[in-house]
N, C-alpha and C positions, 0 to 999 in steps of 0.2 A: 899972800897967796897960800892956800892950804896945800898940804901934801895930799895927793889924790891916789887912792888905791882902788883900781878897777876890779870889780868882782864879776858882774854879769852872770848871775846864777839864778835859775828858776827855783821858786819855793812856794809853799802854800801855808796860809794862816790856819790855825785850828778851826776857824769857822768855815773854811773851804775856799776862801778867796786866793786865787793864784796871783803871784807877783814876781818881779825880777829884783833881786838884791843887786842893785846897780853899782854903787861904789861907796867908799868910805872917805870922808874928808877929815884930815887931822889938822886942826887949828891950834894955835898956842893955848887957847882957853877952853877948847871943847873938841870932841870927836863926834861927827855926824854920820849916821848910816842912812843912805837914801834907798828907798824902795819905790819901784815904778810899777804902775798897772793897778793901783788901788784908788777907790773913791773915798769920800769923807767918812763913810761909816766904817771903813777899814781902819782909818786913823783912830777912831773911837775904840775899836777892838784892840789895836796895838797899845793904847793908853791903859786899857783894862788888864792887859797881859803883864804890866809892870816889867818891861824888858830890862835885862841886865847886860852889862858889857864887862868882860874879864879878859885877861891875857895870860900868856904862858909864864910870865914872871910872877904871877900871883896877885897882880894889881886888879882892883875892882874900880869901875868908874860909875858913879851915881847917875841915874837918869836925870836929865835936865828938862827936856820938853819934847813933845811930839806935835808936829804940824802937818796939815794936809794941804795939798794944792801948791805946786811949785810955780815959780815965775815963768819957767819955760814949759814944763809939763804939768797940766792940771791934775793928772792922775798920780802924782808923786806924794809920798809921805816921807818926812824926815824925822828921824829920832836922834836927839842930841844927848850926849853924856858929858859930864864935867871933866875937864882936864884933857891934856894931850896924851897920846899913848906913850908908854915907856919906850925909850930909845932901844932898849935891849929886847923888846918883844918881837917874837917871830910870827906869832899868830894871835888872833882874838876870837872870842866866842860871843855871839849875840844870842841870848836865850831868854827864857822866862822862868820864874821860880817853879812853875808847874811842870816844866820839862816838855811842853808841847811844841816849842820852837827851840832849835839848837843848831845854829849856823856857825861853823868854824871857818874863819877866813885867814888864809896865809898872807903875811905882810911881805911883799916883795919890795924892799927898800933900796934896791940897787940904783945908783945914779943913772940917769938917761944920757 
């Protein structure tokens, strides 16, 4: 099972498409950011943005893949990055090299 970090924040792509930054999944081999409310063309826009993932420890996580259409929600786009997040990280930033997208996400890792 992945560690799930719920975000539920509204945002807008540079092209104007609104979406909800839904949650982050932390798996042993990758970290996945899920965006809801986007169609297949938005997935293409996200791939062209060359999104990056960094954290407050200075770690950078390389882009792995972007996919459109989830099993449960057809308007979902998933963006995957290599590796799990650093245990010491308190927040991550999902952004693009051009600076048009810059979403900082606090990591609340308290046990439930």
